[in-house]
C-alpha positions as CSV (number, residue, x, y, z in Angstrom):
1,X,15.2,-34.7,123.4
2,X,18.0,-38.6,123.6
3,X,15.1,-39.4,126.3
4,X,12.4,-39.6,123.4
5,X,14.5,-42.0,121.3
6,X,14.0,-45.2,123.0
7,X,17.0,-47.3,121.6
8,X,17.9,-45.0,119.0
9,X,20.9,-43.6,119.4
10,X,24.7,-44.7,119.0
11,X,26.3,-45.4,121.8
12,X,29.0,-42.9,120.2
13,X,28.0,-40.0,119.8
14,X,31.2,-39.5,116.6
15,X,28.4,-41.7,115.7
16,X,25.8,-40.2,115.9
17,X,26.2,-37.3,114.6
18,X,27.3,-38.3,111.4
19,X,24.5,-40.7,111.0
20,X,22.3,-37.7,111.5
21,X,23.6,-36.1,108.5
22,X,23.1,-39.3,106.8
23,X,19.8,-39.3,107.0
24,X,18.6,-35.5,106.9
25,X,20.9,-35.3,103.8
26,X,19.5,-39.0,102.2
27,X,16.2,-38.7,102.9
28,X,15.4,-35.1,102.8
29,X,14.0,-35.2,98.9
30,X,12.1,-38.6,99.2
31,X,10.7,-36.2,102.2
32,X,9.3,-33.6,99.7
33,X,8.0,-35.8,97.0
34,X,5.9,-37.2,99.3
35,X,4.3,-33.9,100.2
36,X,3.6,-34.4,96.2
37,X,1.9,-37.5,97.4
38,X,0.1,-35.5,100.1
39,X,-1.2,-33.4,98.2
40,X,-2.6,-35.5,95.3
41,X,-4.7,-37.6,98.6
42,X,-6.5,-34.7,99.3
43,X,-7.8,-33.6,95.8
44,X,-8.5,-37.1,95.2
45,X,-10.8,-37.3,98.2
46,X,-12.8,-34.0,97.5
47,X,-13.5,-35.1,94.4
48,X,-14.5,-38.6,95.9
49,X,-16.7,-36.7,97.6
50,X,-18.1,-34.3,94.6
51,X,-18.7,-36.9,91.9
52,X,-19.2,-39.6,93.9
53,X,-21.0,-38.5,97.7
54,X,-22.1,-35.5,96.6
55,X,-21.6,-34.0,99.4
56,X,-19.3,-30.9,98.3
57,X,-22.3,-28.3,100.2
58,X,-21.4,-30.9,103.1
59,X,-20.2,-29.2,106.6
60,X,-16.8,-29.1,106.1
61,X,-16.3,-30.8,103.7
62,X,-14.8,-27.7,101.4
63,X,-12.8,-27.0,104.2
64,X,-10.3,-29.8,104.1
65,X,-9.1,-28.6,100.2
66,X,-9.2,-24.7,102.3
67,X,-7.3,-25.2,105.0
68,X,-5.3,-28.4,104.9
69,X,-4.0,-28.4,101.6
70,X,-2.6,-24.3,101.3
71,X,-0.3,-25.5,104.2
72,X,0.5,-28.3,102.6
73,X,1.2,-26.5,99.4
74,X,3.7,-23.7,100.9
75,X,5.3,-27.1,102.6
76,X,5.8,-27.9,99.2
77,X,6.8,-24.3,97.6
78,X,9.7,-23.6,100.8
79,X,11.5,-27.5,101.0
80,X,12.7,-25.9,98.3
81,X,15.4,-23.3,99.9
82,X,18.3,-23.9,101.7
83,X,17.6,-22.8,105.5
84,X,14.3,-24.9,104.8
85,X,15.8,-28.4,104.1
86,X,18.4,-27.9,107.0
87,X,16.1,-28.3,109.5
88,X,13.6,-29.9,106.8
89,X,12.5,-32.4,110.3
90,X,11.2,-30.4,112.2
91,X,9.7,-28.2,109.3
92,X,7.5,-31.0,108.1
93,X,7.2,-31.6,111.8
94,X,5.1,-28.6,112.3
95,X,3.2,-29.1,109.0
96,X,2.4,-31.7,109.8
97,X,0.7,-30.6,113.1
98,X,-1.1,-28.1,111.3
99,X,-2.1,-30.2,109.2
100,X,-4.4,-31.7,111.9
101,X,-4.6,-29.4,113.2
102,X,-7.0,-28.1,110.1
103,X,-8.4,-31.6,110.4
104,X,-9.6,-31.4,113.5
105,X,-11.4,-27.9,112.4
106,X,-13.6,-29.4,109.5
107,X,-14.2,-32.5,111.9
108,X,-15.2,-29.7,114.2
109,X,-17.5,-28.0,112.1
110,X,-18.4,-31.6,111.0
111,X,-19.8,-32.2,114.7
112,X,-21.1,-28.7,115.3
113,X,-23.6,-29.4,112.4
114,X,-24.8,-31.9,113.7
115,X,-22.9,-34.7,111.6
116,X,-20.0,-37.3,113.6
117,X,-17.4,-35.9,113.4
118,X,-14.6,-37.5,115.9
119,X,-16.9,-40.1,116.8
120,X,-17.0,-41.9,113.0
121,X,-14.8,-43.7,110.8
122,X,-13.7,-40.4,108.6
123,X,-12.4,-38.6,111.7
124,X,-10.7,-41.9,112.8
125,X,-9.1,-42.1,108.9
126,X,-8.5,-38.8,109.2
127,X,-6.4,-39.2,112.3
128,X,-4.4,-42.6,111.2
129,X,-3.5,-40.2,107.7
130,X,-2.0,-37.6,110.3
131,X,0.3,-39.9,111.9
132,X,1.2,-42.5,109.0
133,X,2.5,-39.7,107.6
134,X,4.2,-38.6,110.4
135,X,5.2,-41.5,111.9
136,X,5.8,-43.7,107.9
137,X,5.2,-41.6,105.1
138,X,7.5,-38.7,105.6
139,X,10.6,-40.2,106.9
140,X,10.4,-37.6,109.7
141,X,12.4,-39.2,112.3
142,X,11.1,-40.7,115.2
143,X,12.2,-38.2,118.0
144,X,10.2,-35.7,115.9
145,X,7.9,-37.0,115.3
146,X,6.8,-38.9,118.7
147,X,6.6,-35.1,119.7
148,X,4.1,-35.1,117.0
149,X,2.2,-37.5,116.6
150,X,1.4,-36.9,120.6
151,X,0.1,-33.6,120.7
152,X,-2.1,-35.1,117.6
153,X,-3.0,-37.3,120.3
154,X,-4.0,-35.6,122.4
155,X,-5.6,-33.5,120.8
156,X,-8.2,-36.1,118.7
157,X,-8.8,-37.7,121.9
158,X,-9.4,-34.1,124.3
159,X,-11.4,-33.1,121.1
160,X,-13.3,-36.4,120.6
161,X,-14.4,-36.7,124.2
162,X,-15.1,-32.8,124.7
163,X,-17.1,-32.0,121.7
164,X,-18.8,-35.3,119.5
165,X,-21.9,-35.4,120.4
166,X,-22.4,-39.0,119.5
167,X,-19.4,-39.3,122.3
168,X,-22.3,-41.3,125.3
169,X,-23.0,-43.6,122.7
170,X,-19.6,-43.7,121.3
171,X,-17.1,-42.3,122.0
172,X,-14.9,-44.1,124.5
173,X,-15.2,-46.9,121.5
174,X,-13.4,-44.8,118.9
175,X,-10.6,-43.2,121.4
176,X,-9.3,-46.8,122.4
177,X,-9.0,-47.1,119.1
178,X,-7.3,-43.7,118.2
179,X,-5.4,-45.9,120.9
180,X,-4.4,-48.4,119.6
181,X,-4.0,-46.8,115.9
182,X,-1.6,-44.4,117.4
183,X,0.8,-47.3,119.6
184,X,0.7,-49.6,116.5
185,X,1.7,-46.1,114.4
186,X,4.6,-45.6,116.5
187,X,5.4,-48.9,116.6
188,X,6.3,-49.3,113.2
189,X,8.0,-45.8,112.6
190,X,10.3,-47.1,115.6
191,X,10.8,-50.4,114.0
192,X,11.6,-48.6,110.7
193,X,14.4,-46.5,111.8
194,X,15.6,-49.2,113.9
195,X,16.4,-51.1,109.9
196,X,17.3,-48.0,109.5
197,X,19.8,-47.0,112.2
198,X,21.0,-51.4,111.8
199,X,21.7,-50.7,107.3
200,X,23.6,-47.3,107.9
201,X,25.9,-49.1,110.5
202,X,26.8,-52.7,108.5
203,X,27.3,-49.7,105.7
204,X,29.3,-48.1,107.2
205,X,31.0,-50.7,108.7
206,X,31.5,-52.1,105.1
207,X,32.8,-48.8,104.0
208,X,35.7,-48.9,106.7
209,X,36.6,-52.6,105.7
210,X,36.6,-52.0,102.1
211,X,38.7,-48.8,102.8
212,X,40.8,-50.5,104.6
213,X,41.6,-53.3,102.2
214,X,41.4,-50.7,99.7
215,X,44.9,-48.8,101.7
216,X,46.7,-52.5,101.8
217,X,46.0,-52.9,98.9
218,X,47.3,-50.1,97.0
219,X,50.5,-50.3,99.5
220,X,51.0,-53.7,97.3
221,X,50.3,-52.6,94.3
222,X,50.1,-48.8,92.1
223,X,47.1,-46.9,92.8
224,X,46.3,-47.4,88.8
225,X,47.0,-51.5,89.0
226,X,44.3,-51.7,92.2
227,X,42.4,-50.1,90.1
228,X,41.7,-51.5,87.4
229,X,41.5,-55.2,89.7
230,X,39.2,-53.8,91.4
231,X,36.6,-53.6,88.2
232,X,37.7,-56.9,87.3
233,X,40.3,-56.4,84.5
234,X,42.8,-59.5,85.1
235,X,45.2,-60.6,84.5
236,X,47.2,-57.5,83.9
237,X,50.0,-56.9,81.3
238,X,51.3,-53.9,80.1
239,X,54.4,-53.4,77.7
240,X,56.2,-50.0,78.1
241,X,58.1,-48.1,75.6
242,X,60.7,-47.1,78.0
243,X,61.1,-47.0,82.1
244,X,63.8,-46.8,84.1
245,X,64.8,-49.5,87.0
246,X,67.0,-48.6,90.4
247,X,67.8,-51.3,91.8
248,X,69.8,-50.4,95.4
249,X,71.9,-53.6,97.7
250,X,73.3,-52.7,101.0
251,X,76.6,-53.6,100.6
252,X,78.0,-54.9,103.8
253,X,74.8,-56.6,105.1
254,X,75.3,-60.0,105.2
255,X,78.5,-59.3,106.8
256,X,76.3,-57.0,109.7
257,X,73.5,-59.6,110.0
258,X,76.0,-62.7,111.5
259,X,76.6,-59.8,114.3
260,X,73.3,-58.1,115.3
261,X,70.4,-59.6,116.9
262,X,67.3,-61.0,115.0
263,X,65.5,-58.0,115.8
264,X,67.3,-55.1,115.6
265,X,68.4,-56.3,112.4
266,X,64.5,-56.3,111.5
267,X,64.4,-52.6,112.8
268,X,68.1,-51.6,110.8
269,X,66.4,-52.7,107.9
270,X,63.2,-51.4,108.0
271,X,64.6,-48.2,108.3
272,X,66.5,-47.8,105.9
273,X,64.0,-49.5,103.5
274,X,61.1,-47.2,104.8
275,X,63.2,-44.1,104.2
276,X,63.7,-45.6,100.6
277,X,60.0,-45.6,100.4
278,X,59.4,-42.1,101.6
279,X,61.7,-41.1,98.9
280,X,61.2,-43.0,96.2
281,X,57.7,-41.4,97.2
282,X,59.0,-38.0,96.5
283,X,59.9,-38.1,93.4
284,X,56.8,-40.7,91.7
285,X,59.5,-44.1,92.1
286,X,57.0,-47.2,92.7
287,X,58.6,-49.7,95.1
288,X,58.4,-52.8,92.5
289,X,59.6,-54.9,95.5
290,X,62.8,-55.7,98.6
291,X,65.1,-58.6,97.8
292,X,66.9,-60.0,101.2
293,X,68.6,-56.4,101.7
294,X,68.1,-55.5,98.0
295,X,65.6,-52.6,97.0
296,X,64.1,-52.3,93.6
297,X,62.0,-49.5,91.8
298,X,61.0,-47.8,88.4
299,X,60.2,-44.8,87.3
300,X,57.5,-44.1,84.2
301,X,55.7,-47.4,85.2
302,X,52.7,-47.6,85.4
303,X,51.9,-44.5,84.2
304,X,54.3,-43.1,81.8
305,X,56.5,-39.2,82.7
306,X,59.0,-37.5,80.8
307,X,61.3,-37.0,83.0
308,X,61.2,-40.8,84.3
309,X,65.1,-41.1,84.4
310,X,66.1,-37.9,86.2
311,X,63.9,-38.5,88.8
312,X,65.1,-41.5,89.3
313,X,68.7,-40.0,89.6
314,X,67.8,-37.5,91.8
315,X,65.5,-40.7,94.2
316,X,69.4,-42.3,94.2
317,X,71.6,-39.4,95.0
318,X,69.1,-39.1,97.6
319,X,69.0,-42.6,98.7
320,X,72.4,-41.8,99.0
321,X,72.8,-39.6,101.4
322,X,70.1,-40.9,103.9
323,X,72.4,-44.6,104.3
324,X,75.5,-41.7,104.5
325,X,73.6,-40.0,107.6
326,X,73.0,-43.5,109.2
327,X,76.3,-44.4,109.2
328,X,78.3,-41.9,110.1
329,X,75.1,-41.7,112.8
330,X,75.7,-45.6,113.9
331,X,78.8,-46.0,113.1
332,X,77.9,-49.1,110.9
333,X,80.6,-50.6,108.6
334,X,78.1,-50.8,106.0
335,X,77.3,-48.5,102.1
336,X,74.5,-48.7,99.3
337,X,75.5,-49.6,96.1
338,X,72.6,-48.5,93.2
339,X,72.1,-49.0,89.4
340,X,70.3,-47.6,86.9
341,X,68.6,-48.4,83.3
342,X,66.5,-46.9,80.7
343,X,64.5,-48.9,78.7
344,X,61.9,-50.7,77.6
345,X,60.0,-53.4,79.7
346,X,56.7,-54.8,80.8
347,X,54.6,-55.0,84.4
348,X,51.9,-56.9,85.3
349,X,50.1,-58.4,88.1
350,X,51.0,-61.7,89.3
351,X,49.6,-64.3,91.2
352,X,45.8,-64.5,92.7
353,X,46.0,-65.5,96.3
354,X,48.7,-62.9,97.0
355,X,48.9,-59.7,93.8
356,X,52.4,-58.9,93.0
357,X,53.0,-56.2,89.7
358,X,56.6,-56.7,88.5
359,X,58.4,-55.9,85.7
360,X,60.2,-57.8,82.7
361,X,62.5,-57.2,80.4
362,X,66.3,-56.7,79.7
363,X,66.6,-53.6,81.4
364,X,65.5,-54.8,84.5
365,X,69.1,-57.6,84.2
366,X,70.9,-54.5,82.8
367,X,69.7,-52.2,85.6
368,X,70.5,-55.2,87.7
369,X,74.0,-55.7,86.5
370,X,74.8,-52.5,87.1
371,X,73.9,-52.2,90.5
372,X,76.1,-55.3,90.9
373,X,79.6,-54.4,88.9
374,X,79.2,-51.1,90.7
375,X,81.0,-49.1,94.0
376,X,80.0,-49.3,97.2
377,X,78.2,-45.0,97.6
378,X,78.4,-44.5,93.9
379,X,75.2,-45.0,91.6
380,X,75.9,-45.9,88.2
381,X,74.1,-46.0,84.9
382,X,74.1,-47.6,81.8
383,X,74.8,-45.6,78.7
384,X,70.5,-45.3,77.6
385,X,70.1,-42.8,80.9
386,X,73.7,-41.0,80.7
387,X,72.3,-39.7,77.1
388,X,68.8,-39.1,79.1
389,X,70.5,-37.7,82.0
390,X,73.4,-35.4,81.7
391,X,72.4,-32.5,80.4
392,X,71.3,-32.2,84.2
393,X,73.8,-34.6,86.1
394,X,77.8,-34.2,86.0
395,X,79.0,-38.4,85.4
396,X,82.3,-39.9,85.5
397,X,83.0,-42.5,82.3
398,X,83.9,-45.8,84.0
399,X,85.2,-46.8,80.2
400,X,84.0,-50.5,79.5
401,X,82.8,-52.4,82.3
402,X,82.7,-56.3,81.5
403,X,79.1,-57.1,82.4
404,X,76.9,-60.5,83.2
405,X,75.0,-62.1,80.0
406,X,76.0,-59.2,78.4
407,X,78.9,-58.8,78.0
408,X,81.8,-54.8,77.9
409,X,79.1,-51.8,78.6
410,X,79.8,-48.5,78.9
411,X,79.0,-47.0,82.4
412,X,79.4,-43.9,84.5
413,X,79.3,-43.2,87.8
414,X,77.0,-39.9,89.4
415,X,79.3,-37.6,90.8
416,X,79.1,-36.6,94.4
């Protein structure tokens, strides 16, 4: 079958299978509608003979309605069934062959009655209609159409040269034009599918690039924010009545950086922050950014959740465990210090060439201070976070701590 494609096959087998599925699904409904066009043309032709030429009783004229119309109507009825739609191109090809055969019976009847059937303009037009619906109108793929069209051509030429009473005068002339029409319509059918394949491949590549761009966008921004930007919404800024912000900073990492090579340093930092990313995703924490060896995330933004404070604490505890395991395994002189605070924030997207989702507000500053004034290897939280999570977690009160820019604040350390 592939030999009949004549250049209409993708080199990649997976792409070819995808195209076959696309074509079968995309054109099945179209082909079914085109069958109604065939019915309309047959009825119109019959009425033209009846009303204009008054040839209803002429040899073979009524047979077009008796033989061809039932085939088309039966095909249309069957096309509504699932088993027909799964292999509609093969069945449509058979319907075209049967219809063409019925037309040839009509032409034989005309020839037998002493008229000009095959070797007449009417004969050539009927042949042209059969090939046009095969190669173009019904949307049948070229590999099916070329088989059906060639069979119709061979049968038509055989009957033309064998049974036409006008063979001696015009048989060869009409045979030449029949072959010419066949080659013309086959070329149009081939080109039609060639352009459909080209558009399919271009669309497929565009979708792949769009999906790639979307994946990059969703790595930079929260998915809901990315969707809004894709829909043309910009700038984006929202006030959130309550969220929980988490800051994590690697204590001792700066000193370690002076003793490690750049490659090993970046690998270590990437290993830690990649682990933080996985933990954040597990607990619904939206990563905001990394600044040097510091990590910032938020729970409850951009989509609000009632348990945002508890999820932030669970994520912070897992981050401590991750760093502890890494320090023990590699004997590294580092630890992590985490600060958490709950309060109102403003979230929005800044930048045009490089989008960045960020948070602003006093709550962000307090969360940062919870980290910077905290204890290495521990999670320090503000009173706001403590009151929201004290029923779930155990804390020890540190009393009032002098917080830069805020004065004295009561803070709490999460118990290990």
